[in-house]
C-alpha positions as CSV (number, residue, x, y, z in Angstrom):
1,M,0.2,-0.1,-0.3
2,M,0.9,3.8,-0.1
3,P,1.5,4.8,3.5
4,G,1.4,8.7,4.0
5,A,-0.7,9.3,0.8
6,I,-3.6,11.8,0.2
7,L,-6.7,9.8,0.3
8,V,-9.9,11.0,-1.8
9,T,-13.2,9.5,-0.8
10,G,-15.6,9.4,-3.8
11,A,-12.7,9.7,-6.3
12,A,-14.8,8.6,-8.9
13,G,-17.5,11.0,-8.0
14,F,-18.0,14.4,-9.9
15,A,-16.0,16.6,-7.5
16,G,-13.9,13.9,-7.1
17,R,-12.6,13.3,-10.6
18,H,-11.6,17.1,-10.6
19,L,-10.0,17.4,-7.4
20,V,-7.9,14.3,-8.2
21,D,-7.1,15.8,-11.2
22,L,-5.7,18.5,-9.3
23,L,-4.1,16.7,-6.2
24,T,-2.0,14.9,-9.1
25,R,-0.2,18.0,-10.0
26,Q,1.9,17.6,-7.0
27,S,4.6,14.7,-5.7
28,T,2.4,12.9,-2.8
29,P,0.5,9.8,-3.7
30,V,-3.2,9.8,-4.1
31,V,-5.3,6.9,-3.1
32,G,-8.7,6.8,-4.6
33,W,-11.8,5.3,-2.8
34,H,-14.6,4.3,-5.0
35,R,-17.7,2.1,-4.2
36,P,-17.7,-1.7,-4.8
37,R,-19.8,-2.3,-8.0
38,N,-21.2,-5.5,-6.5
39,T,-21.8,-4.4,-3.2
40,R,-24.5,-6.4,-1.1
41,I,-25.3,-3.2,0.9
42,S,-28.1,-1.3,-0.8
43,R,-28.3,2.7,-0.8
44,N,-28.6,5.2,-3.0
45,H,-25.1,6.8,-3.5
46,N,-25.4,9.8,-6.2
47,S,-22.1,11.5,-5.9
48,G,-23.0,13.5,-9.0
49,S,-21.2,11.9,-11.7
50,D,-21.8,9.2,-14.5
51,A,-18.4,8.1,-14.4
52,S,-17.1,4.7,-13.3
53,P,-13.4,3.9,-11.9
54,A,-12.8,2.0,-15.1
55,T,-12.9,5.6,-17.3
56,L,-10.8,7.5,-14.9
57,R,-6.9,8.1,-14.7
58,D,-4.3,5.5,-13.8
59,D,-1.9,7.5,-12.4
60,I,-3.5,7.3,-9.0
61,H,-4.3,4.0,-6.5
62,W,-7.7,2.8,-6.7
63,M,-9.0,1.1,-3.8
64,S,-12.7,-0.4,-3.9
65,V,-14.1,0.0,-0.5
66,E,-18.1,0.1,1.1
67,L,-18.1,3.3,3.4
68,L,-21.1,1.5,5.1
69,D,-18.9,-1.6,6.0
70,R,-17.3,-0.7,9.2
71,D,-14.4,-3.3,9.1
72,A,-13.5,-2.6,5.4
73,V,-13.2,1.1,6.3
74,I,-10.9,0.2,9.2
75,D,-8.8,-2.1,7.2
76,A,-8.1,0.2,4.4
77,I,-7.5,3.3,6.4
78,A,-4.6,1.1,8.4
79,A,-3.4,0.1,5.0
80,I,-3.2,3.4,4.0
81,Q,-2.2,5.7,6.8
82,P,-2.8,8.7,5.0
83,S,-1.3,12.3,5.5
84,A,-4.6,13.8,4.4
85,V,-8.1,13.1,3.7
86,Y,-10.7,14.2,1.2
87,H,-14.0,12.9,2.3
88,L,-16.1,13.7,-0.8
89,A,-18.1,10.4,-0.7
90,G,-21.7,10.4,0.0
91,S,-25.6,10.8,-1.2
92,A,-25.1,14.3,-3.1
93,H,-28.8,14.6,-4.4
94,V,-31.1,16.8,-2.4
95,A,-34.5,16.2,-4.1
96,Q,-33.7,12.5,-4.2
97,S,-33.3,12.3,-0.5
98,W,-37.1,12.4,-0.1
99,Q,-37.1,9.1,-1.9
100,Y,-34.3,7.5,-0.5
101,T,-34.2,9.3,2.8
102,L,-32.8,6.0,4.8
103,A,-29.8,5.7,2.1
104,T,-29.3,9.5,2.3
105,Y,-28.8,9.1,6.1
106,Q,-26.5,6.1,5.4
107,G,-24.1,7.6,2.5
108,N,-23.7,10.8,4.4
109,V,-23.9,9.9,8.4
110,L,-23.1,6.3,8.8
111,A,-20.1,6.7,6.4
112,M,-19.0,9.7,8.0
113,H,-18.6,7.9,11.6
114,H,-17.0,4.7,10.1
115,L,-14.5,7.0,8.7
116,L,-13.8,8.7,11.6
117,V,-13.8,5.3,13.5
118,G,-11.0,4.0,11.0
119,L,-8.8,6.7,12.2
120,R,-9.4,6.4,15.5
121,E,-8.4,2.8,15.2
122,A,-5.4,3.4,13.2
123,R,-4.3,6.3,15.8
124,V,-3.9,8.6,12.6
125,T,-4.7,12.3,12.9
126,P,-4.3,13.5,9.3
127,R,-6.2,16.6,8.5
128,V,-9.6,15.7,7.2
129,L,-11.7,17.9,4.8
130,V,-15.5,17.1,5.1
131,T,-17.9,18.5,2.1
132,C,-20.7,19.6,4.3
133,S,-23.4,21.5,2.6
134,A,-25.0,25.1,2.4
135,T,-28.3,23.8,2.6
136,V,-27.8,23.5,6.5
137,Y,-28.5,27.2,6.5
138,A,-32.1,29.1,7.0
139,P,-33.2,31.0,4.2
140,Q,-31.7,34.5,3.8
141,H,-32.4,36.8,1.2
142,R,-28.9,38.1,1.3
143,P,-25.4,36.2,1.1
144,I,-25.3,34.1,3.7
145,T,-22.2,34.1,6.5
146,E,-21.3,31.1,8.6
147,T,-22.5,32.7,11.7
148,D,-26.3,32.9,10.3
149,P,-28.6,30.5,11.7
150,L,-29.1,26.7,10.6
151,A,-32.5,25.2,9.5
152,P,-32.1,22.7,7.3
153,A,-35.0,21.6,5.2
154,S,-34.7,18.1,3.5
155,P,-33.3,14.5,4.5
156,Y,-30.4,15.8,2.7
157,A,-29.6,19.0,4.5
158,T,-30.3,17.5,8.0
159,S,-27.7,14.6,6.8
160,K,-25.1,17.0,6.3
161,L,-25.8,18.9,9.3
162,A,-25.5,15.3,10.9
163,Q,-22.2,14.8,9.3
164,E,-21.0,18.1,10.7
165,M,-21.5,17.7,14.1
166,L,-19.7,14.2,13.7
167,S,-16.8,16.0,12.2
168,R,-16.9,18.9,15.2
169,R,-16.7,16.2,17.8
170,A,-14.0,14.4,16.2
171,C,-12.0,17.5,16.1
172,Q,-13.0,18.7,19.9
173,D,-12.7,15.0,21.5
174,D,-10.4,12.9,19.4
175,G,-7.8,15.6,18.1
176,I,-8.5,14.7,14.3
177,P,-8.4,18.3,12.6
178,T,-11.5,17.9,10.3
179,L,-12.1,21.0,8.0
180,I,-15.9,21.8,7.1
181,A,-16.6,23.1,3.9
182,R,-20.2,24.2,3.7
183,S,-20.3,24.0,-0.2
184,F,-22.9,25.7,-2.5
185,N,-24.0,24.5,-5.4
186,H,-20.8,23.4,-8.0
187,I,-21.2,22.7,-11.4
188,G,-19.3,22.0,-15.0
189,P,-18.4,19.2,-17.2
190,G,-18.9,15.6,-16.3
191,Q,-22.0,16.3,-14.0
192,D,-25.1,14.0,-13.6
193,P,-27.9,14.9,-16.0
194,S,-30.0,14.9,-12.6
195,Y,-28.6,18.2,-11.6
196,V,-30.0,21.0,-13.4
197,T,-27.4,22.5,-15.4
198,A,-26.0,19.4,-16.7
199,G,-29.6,18.6,-17.5
200,I,-30.3,22.0,-19.1
201,A,-27.0,21.4,-21.4
202,R,-27.8,17.8,-22.4
203,Q,-31.5,18.9,-23.5
204,V,-30.0,21.5,-25.5
205,A,-27.4,19.1,-27.0
206,R,-29.8,16.8,-27.7
207,I,-32.2,19.3,-29.4
208,E,-29.2,20.7,-31.4
209,A,-28.9,17.1,-32.5
210,G,-32.4,16.6,-33.5
211,K,-32.7,13.8,-30.8
212,Q,-35.4,15.7,-29.0
213,D,-38.2,18.5,-29.8
214,P,-36.8,22.1,-29.3
215,V,-38.7,22.3,-25.9
216,L,-36.6,22.3,-22.5
217,T,-39.1,21.4,-20.1
218,L,-38.0,22.6,-16.7
219,G,-39.2,22.7,-12.9
220,N,-39.4,25.9,-10.8
221,L,-37.4,28.7,-12.4
222,E,-37.7,31.1,-9.6
223,P,-34.9,30.1,-7.4
224,K,-31.7,32.0,-6.6
225,R,-28.8,29.9,-6.5
226,D,-24.8,30.5,-5.9
227,L,-23.1,28.6,-8.6
228,T,-19.4,27.7,-8.7
229,D,-17.7,26.0,-11.3
230,V,-16.3,22.7,-9.7
231,R,-12.8,23.8,-10.5
232,D,-13.1,26.6,-8.6
233,T,-14.6,24.6,-5.8
234,V,-11.9,21.8,-5.5
235,R,-9.1,24.4,-5.5
236,A,-11.1,25.6,-2.4
237,Y,-10.9,22.1,-1.3
238,V,-7.0,21.9,-1.6
239,A,-6.5,25.6,-0.2
240,M,-8.6,24.8,3.0
241,M,-6.3,21.8,3.4
242,A,-3.7,24.1,3.4
243,T,-4.4,26.5,6.0
244,A,-7.8,26.6,7.0
245,T,-8.8,26.3,10.8
246,P,-9.9,23.0,11.9
247,G,-13.7,22.5,13.3
248,V,-14.3,25.8,11.9
249,P,-17.4,26.2,8.6
250,Y,-16.4,27.9,5.9
251,N,-18.6,28.5,2.6
252,V,-17.6,27.5,-0.7
253,C,-18.7,29.7,-2.9
254,S,-18.7,32.4,-5.1
255,G,-20.9,35.2,-3.8
256,R,-22.9,35.2,-7.1
257,Q,-26.3,35.2,-7.3
258,L,-28.2,34.1,-10.6
259,S,-31.8,32.7,-10.8
260,I,-32.4,29.5,-12.2
261,G,-34.4,31.1,-15.1
262,G,-31.5,33.4,-16.1
263,V,-29.4,30.4,-16.0
264,V,-31.8,28.4,-18.6
265,E,-32.0,31.8,-20.8
266,T,-27.9,31.9,-20.6
267,F,-27.8,28.4,-22.0
268,V,-30.6,29.0,-24.7
269,A,-28.6,32.1,-25.8
270,R,-25.8,29.7,-26.8
271,A,-27.9,27.0,-28.7
272,K,-27.5,26.3,-32.4
273,T,-31.3,26.7,-32.9
274,P,-34.4,28.2,-31.7
275,I,-35.6,26.4,-28.3
276,R,-38.9,26.8,-26.1
277,I,-38.8,27.0,-22.5
278,V,-41.5,24.9,-20.6
279,Q,-42.2,24.4,-17.1
280,D,-43.7,21.2,-15.4
281,P,-44.9,21.4,-12.2
282,S,-44.4,17.5,-11.6
283,L,-40.5,18.7,-11.5
284,F,-40.9,21.1,-8.6
285,R,-39.7,19.8,-5.3
286,P,-41.3,19.1,-2.3
287,S,-39.2,21.8,-0.5
288,D,-37.1,24.7,-2.5
289,T,-35.5,27.6,-0.7
290,P,-36.1,30.7,-2.7
291,V,-32.5,32.2,-2.3
292,L,-29.2,30.1,-1.6
293,V,-26.1,32.5,-2.1
294,G,-23.2,32.3,0.0
295,D,-20.6,34.9,1.3
296,P,-16.9,33.7,0.8
297,A,-15.2,36.4,2.7
298,R,-14.1,33.8,5.5
299,L,-12.6,31.3,2.8
300,T,-10.6,34.1,0.9
301,A,-9.5,35.9,4.2
302,D,-8.1,32.1,5.8
303,T,-6.7,30.9,2.5
304,G,-6.4,33.6,-0.2
305,W,-9.0,31.5,-2.5
306,T,-11.0,33.7,-5.2
307,P,-13.3,31.9,-7.8
308,Q,-11.9,32.2,-11.0
309,V,-13.6,30.7,-13.8
310,P,-16.8,33.0,-15.2
311,F,-20.0,31.4,-15.3
312,E,-20.5,31.8,-19.2
313,Q,-16.9,29.7,-19.6
314,T,-18.8,26.9,-17.6
315,V,-21.8,27.1,-19.7
316,D,-19.7,27.0,-23.0
317,E,-18.0,23.8,-21.6
318,L,-20.9,22.0,-20.0
319,L,-22.7,22.3,-23.6
320,D,-19.3,21.1,-25.5
321,Y,-19.5,18.2,-23.3
322,W,-22.7,17.2,-23.6
323,R,-22.7,18.1,-27.4
324,D,-19.6,15.3,-27.5
325,R,-21.5,12.9,-25.5
326,I,-24.4,13.2,-27.7
327,R,-22.5,13.0,-30.7
328,Q,-21.2,9.6,-29.3
329,E,-24.6,8.1,-28.6
330,L,-25.2,8.5,-32.4
């Protein structure tokens, strides 16, 4: 095994693959965990990606580890003795958490517990970045700061708050320096089309290819969101690993407010054919926060991080990604 390597759980997922791209530019070896394909443990483990480990880079060491298997996690941690841990694995879909509530809690809370148990059993205390969520906040009509009230409004959000509480306890009681990233929405090439921007880009690409009528069918267009390019998000994670304060939450966000309707219009304006927009009430979520925009001032002050990728560039690259995917399907 690779003692002292950087461990990335969920390395085959959407953000995980982009993080691995960044980490492999360093000299420290990287170990990536992915979920076993033939596991008997049933759970919804949507990490936001349509990738599989077989399609990924071969310059890191891959391990098949089921995070819900306590003994498997303990054994894997003992073998690696990681120097740093990025915990990205988990159930990542807010809307699906209403249908797969138990699986959401397993994927986010129980998996986090097992990872911390593994570190305690191995008697190692690396810095551990935990990807928590901005959905833990109570709604505000202004950019949210880390001191604003918490009021999670979905099974996903409550599971992420529980995950954060486990992280704080490990920091305070076990001496494991956990770094809490309250991530806002991050988007970019490679994301599963069940997420709004990837879904829009895929529909536009299908329309351009003549595989779908020139109509975008969408849910609620009113919510306003803070959208960050995933490559900026993983840069923030690496910056946090270097200098963030353990046990203190950090908003990982752009500070930019965009309505879903405005996002859709940006995609439609870049389409190669006219497209009509239609709302479908059946696609509305049971609970949808009207505004979710963050203030990244603490993150910038403590790490020097700022977003670099313009939203329009992300849109263009998302469209190109899905145009290539649709061409491959023809």
